[in-house]
N, C-alpha and C positions, 0 to 999 in steps of 0.2 A: 504495499500501499502505499502510496506517496503521502508524505505528511502535509497537511495544510499549514501555511506559513503562520507564525505568531505575528500579532500586530504590534506588541510592545517590545522594545529593546530595554525600556528604562523607564522608572516612574517618572522622573523629571529628565528628559535628554538636553545635555548640555551641546550648546554650539549649534541649536536649530533654530531657524526661522520659523514663524507660524503664520497660517494664512486661515483667517477664521471667516466662515460662512454661516450667518446668522440673521436670521433663522431661515430654516428649510420649508419651503412653501408646498401647497398641494399635497400635504400627508395630514393624517390626523393626529394633533399633537404639536409641541413645539421643541425643535431641536437645533443645534447648529453644528457645524463641522469646522475642525481645524486641520490644516496641512502643516506638518513640521517639515521645513526644508533644511538640506545640510549646507555646507560652505560654498559648495557649487549651486545652489539653490535646486537641487532635485530634490523631489518628493521621499521623504525616508519612512514617515508614519502619517497615518490617517486615524483621526479620532470622531467619531459621532457622538456629541456631548448631547445627554438628555438633562435638562436643566431645571425641570420644575419637578415637585414632588407632592403626592397627597397622601399616601400610606394606607390605602386600604386595609393592607393586613395586619394593620394595626387598630383601625379603628372599628372593625367588625368585631374585635374580641369584646365580649361581655353583651352581645346582641345575643336574642332568641333566634336558634337555628333556623324557625321558620321565616323570619325577617331576610335571610340571607339571599336568597335565591332573586329576590327584588331589589335589595341594596346593590347588589354587585353589578347589576346592569350599569348603575351609573357610573362604571369604570368608563363606559364608551357609548356613545348615541350611533355608532355606526355598526357595532357587532354585539348589542345587547344581547340577543336570543343567546348567543354560544356562553356566555358567562351565566346566565340564566339556567341553561340546560347543563352547563358542567357543574355548577351549585348543586342543582337537584339530583344530579346521578351522586356527586359524593355524598350527600346527606342520605341518599337511599341505601348506600353501605353503611354509614354510620348508625343508621337507625336498625339495619338488619333486613332491607328490602332488597335482595339482590336482584330482583327481577319484577318489574312493575307489571300490573295487568297488560293484557293484549291491546286494549283500546289506548291507555297511555302511552304505551311504546310506539303504535302507530301514530297518534297525536304528536308526541315528540319529534318523532323521525319527519314527518312531514314538516313542522315547524322548522327544524334545522337544516332541512334541504331547501326550504324557503329562504334562509337567513343565507346559505350558502350562495344562491341565486342571485338575491338582490345586491349582497355586499360586491360579488365578481362583477356584475353589470356595472354598479356604482364606480368601482376601481376602473375598469377597462375604458368604459365610455365616457364617463366624465373628467377622470383624472389623469390617465395615460393617453387616451386615443390623441389628443392634440399635439404630443410630441412625436407618436407615431406617424399620424397623416401628413404634419406639415413640417416636421423635421426639428431637430434639436436647436437651430439657429434662426427659426423663424421667430418673428418679433412676438414680444410678449403680449400684444394687445390682440393678437390672433390667436395665439396658442394657447386656447382654453374652450371650454365647453360651448360658448356663446360663438366663437369663431367656427368649431367644428358645425354647429347647426346652421350657419351661413353658407359654409363651404359645403357641408354634406348633410344636408338635412335628412336625409333617409338615414344614415348611420346614427346621428343624433335621435331621431324618432325611434330608431331600434332600441337604442339603449335606455330610453326612458321607459318603453312600453315593457322591457323585460324587468327592469328594477320595480316598476308598478305592479308587476305579476307578483314578483317574490314578496313585495310587501304586502300584497292582499292575502297571499298563503300564511304570512306571520300575523296578520289582524285577525285573522279568522280563527287560527289555531292559538294564539297567545292573547288576545283581546284587545292588542293595541300593535300599530305599526312600531312603535318604539316605546321600549321599557314595559311590556306586557306582564300579565301576571298567570298565564295559561299552564305553565308547569309548576307542582308543588312537590314538596318532599313526599315519594310515595307514588306519584301519578300526574294527574292534570285535572281540571277543575272544569272541563266543558268537552262537549262533542261538537262535530259539525251540523249544522241542518242538512237537510237532503237539498234543497235550494242552494245553500252557500257550495256544497260539494258539486253539485251540477253546473253552477257558474264558473269553476274552476275548469272543470271538465272541458266544457265549451271552448275556452280560449286555450287549452293545452296544444292543440294542433298548431296553431299560430307561433306560440311560444318556442316550440321544437323547432319549427322550421328558423325561426330567428335565431335561436341558439347554434344552430348549425352554419347558419350564415355569418356569425361572429366568428366561429373557429376558421370558415375560409378566409375571413378578411384577415385575421392575425397571419394564416400561414402565408397570405399572397403577400403581405408586408414583407415577411421573413423572405419570401422568393424573390423579391425584388431589390434585396440589399442584403445577400447571405452573408457577405464579409462582415459587415456591421454586427447583425444579429449572432453571428458566432465568436465575434471577438469582443464585443463591447463588454466591458465589466467581467470578462472570463476569467476563471480561477477553478482548482480542483477544490472538493470539498467531501465531507462525508454527509449523509441524508438521514433523516429520523422522521417516521410518522407510523401512524396505526395501519395495520393491514387486518384484514378478516383472516379466521383461523385457514381459511382455504389459500391465503394469499392475495387474495382480490383487494381493491379498493376499499378502503372502509373510512367513513366519514363519521359515524355516531359511535359505533363499538368496535372494539378490536383487540389486536394485542400489538406490542411495540416491535418495530423492525428497524435496525440502523444498518446503513451499507456504506462502505466506504467509495472513492471516486471511482474506483473501477467496477462496481456493482458487486462487490463481493461482502456477504453478510457479516456485519460486526456483532448482532444479537439480532433474534428473532424469537417469536413467540414470548417475549416477555411480558408477564402479566403487570398492567399499568399501575395496579395496587402497590407493586414494587418498586417504583420509579426512583424512590430515595436511595434504592440500592445500585442503580444504574447512573444515574446523572447527579451531577453537582454544582452549584453556582458559586463564581467569584466576584468580588466587588474591585471597582478600580474607582482611585480617588477623583477622576476626572469626569465622571457621570453616574448619574442616578441608576441607571439600567445595568443589570447583572450580567455575567457573562455563564451562561451553562456549557457543560461539557460533558461526554461520556467519560466516567469515572476510570473505566479499564484502560483508557488511553492517556488521560492526563489532559491539562488544560492546553498544552501546546499540540497535541495531535488529536483531541478528542472533540473539539467542536464541530458544529454539524449546522445544515440549512434544513428548515421546514417548510411547509405550504405546498402550493400546487405543483413547483417543479420537484419537489422531494416525492409527494406522494405519487404523481403519475410514473415516476421512474423507479419508486420502491415496490410498487405493487407489480404482482405477476399478470394481472389482467383486470378489466373493468367490468362491472357484470352487466351493463346495459349495452347493447349492440351498437348503437351510432357512436357512442364515445370511445368504445373499444376500437373501432375501426379508425377513429381520428386518433387514439393513443397511438395505434401501429402506425400510422402516417407521420406522426411526430417522432418516433423512435427511429423511423427509418433512416434519419439523419444522423444515428449515431447518439452517443451518451450527450447530455446538453450539460455544459458547464457555464453558459454565458448567462447574465444576469436577465437580459431580454428576452430569455425563454421563459420565464415566469408568466408573461402575457399569453402565450401560446397555451403552455399547461393551463392557466386560469380558465381560458374559454373552453377547453374540453371539461373541466370540471364542472363549469356551468351548464354545458350540455348534459352531463351525466345528472345532476342534481335534478334538471327538469325531465330528464328520463325517468327517474326515480319518482318525481311527484305525481306524473300521469299514469304511473303503474300503482302507486300507493292510493288515488283516489277512487281507485274502484274496490278499494276493501270497505267492506261493511262495518268492520270493526270503528271506523270513524264516527260513524252515525250512532252508535249505541254499544252498551256494554259498561263494565265496572271501570270508574275512573281511577280509582286509588286503592292500593293495598292498605289495609289497616294499620295503623301506626302502634308501636309498642307504648305502653305505659309508663309510669315513671320509673327513671333508671334507679338501681340501687345504690345507696350512699357510696360514694368514693369511686363510682365506675365512671370511666373514660371511655367515650364511643369516638370512633376515627373512621373517617372514609375518604377514598380519593375519587375523584369524577374526572374523567379525561375523554377528551372528543377531538376531532378534526374541525377547528374554526376557520372560516375563510382564509386567513392567513398564515394557517399551520397548527400543530399539534397544542393544544391547551390544557392545562393541568390546574384544577382545584382541589386542596386538601385542606381538611378540617378536623379538630377534635372538639368534641360537645361534651361539656361536665355533666354531672348528675343533677344539675341544675337546669339543664336545656340550653344552657348560654354557650356560646362560642369560645372556648378556652385559648386556642391558637389556630392559625390559619397561615398557609403558604401558597401563592399563586405564581405557576411559570407560565407567562402568556407566549403567544406564538412570536410576537415581535421580538421578545426577550430572547427566546430560541435561536433567532436569527442576527443578534446582536453583533457577533463578532464577524459573521460573514457579511453584513451591511457594512461595516468598516473595510474589511478587504476589498469589496466592490467601489467604494470610494478610493482607496488607494490605487486600485487597479487603474480606474478612470482617470484618477490625477496625474500618475506616472505618464500616462499617454498622451493627457492634452493640456497641462500645464508646461509652459516653455519656458519657466524659470526666471522670465524678463518681467512681466505684468501679468494683473488680474484683469480676465477677460469675460463679458457676457458668456462666452462660449463654455467657460470652465463652470463657471456657476450652474448654467443650464444642464450639463452633461453630468455633474455629481447629482443633482437633484434627481436626473432621469434615474440613475443608478439606485438613489436611495428609493424613489418611486415605484421602481419594479416590484419591490418586497410588499407593496402595500401596505406599508409599516404602521401600526396603531401606536404612537408613542403615548397616548392617553391610556391605554391598556397597560402598556409595558412600565408604565412610571407612574400612573394614575393621575397624569397631567393633561391640561389642554388649554390651546393657545395657538394662534397663527397670526403672522406679521409679514411686512414687506421683507426683501432680502437684502442682507448687509454683509458685504465681505472686507475683511481689514488684513493688512500684512503688518505683522509688529517683527520688530527685528530681536536680536538675541538679548538686548539689554532691556526689554520691554518697552522700547519706544515704538509708537505708532507713525507708518512710514507713509502708507498707502491706503486707499479705499474706494469701495466702489457700492453705492447705494441705488438699489432700485426701490423706487417708490410705489404706494398702493396703485397709483395710476399707471403704472408701467415705466414712467419716467427713469432713465439712467442718470446718475450724480457721480462723476468722477471726482475724488477728492485725493490731494497729494500733499506731502510736507517733507522736507529735507529731513533725512535721517539723523537721530541724534537730538531731536527737539523732545518737548513733553509728550508724552503719551496723548492721543486723542485727537481728532478732527478739529479745524479750527471752526 
């Protein structure tokens, strides 16, 4: 196995200049990037800083367990369903409900697949398609969803329709499009009505066709510039995801599988309840986001990527025929290590989720049946109940872990969200892109654009990973080894670029 490269050589590198990109735009949450340059102004390190913190793992401690599935959704407004369901799965285990009733399972899975679909549609069409359709160097005023609607109205309408359908699935299963309450420890609290089910079924053929067109679109973009899509932000890494017991793609339930860059299994069939035996996290002083890795390989060699690109390559097959045909088409190009390949894999998964929705809507269990398993009575004094909930959120493997005391209050919590798993990989993508596109002489809009494109391909949810929220215009600063500000480039909220400069050695900060 070829070991992934480490991003850190020293906690405080000496003699390196810093290029700071703050904040990163068109992602969920607030972060900045620093590039550290050596004496020859070559990029030596890249750091994706997560600069805000809210601490969900601490402040849900002491809350009654039944509040948690609703509370943790506030981690994020983009993927609340994923946290809602992962929390319920963890509490099922803690309360001794290893398997919820069939109706509850059907409703939860339908809710989850609606979430996969709407989130993938939002990310690709609204956030990433402007980069891919117009090019990385197109003007900022054009490179957004409004620009897509003007230049490619059919593509924009397609994205809106797909997301709307996914949100409707969520509304009908969870009660609301955002921050619903449909899942509860032990099951769910609602059925679909026949009219609701039939309405979703009526639109399913059009949505399936739209998903297939989305896969064809990203495949066509790849074919138009294969060198870019195979080179941009490319590096070798390990991969981690859930798979089914049969090795198929698994989004809601499964076992853990990790593979190396050559496709060899590092672990397989691992029980997600044992994740602490397999994965550990490290902290670093310049970011609030942790760095997970496989224990057996250590921090230097054990980091990995998660999400659509990991899942599509980690599984042995996809159970639905249209998505499986597209997966084979995708893999015909060989193993994908480039960052932009995430978009192609993401659209394959969206098609798979829609195929599953179309199948599941025929399940009569959605319309009636036992909603929830009976929960146990009060715990014996001194009893500590514990459970782990793992599923594949849109951005990758999501882990919720809770301990519940005999007073029914949460006594301990650990969350490893998808973007946290991808932390070191995102840093590596930034470094790969910066080394190729930073000329060592000046900060350019092209550099900013490409670094953001690399980060955005992971569909990062910094709000989930650090429990923070915020979005602002983009600013890049060059700071010399003594900490003196030398040069800056500011992109205002209206798209205007403002270049600022000052002689090296003067006081830090622009004039």
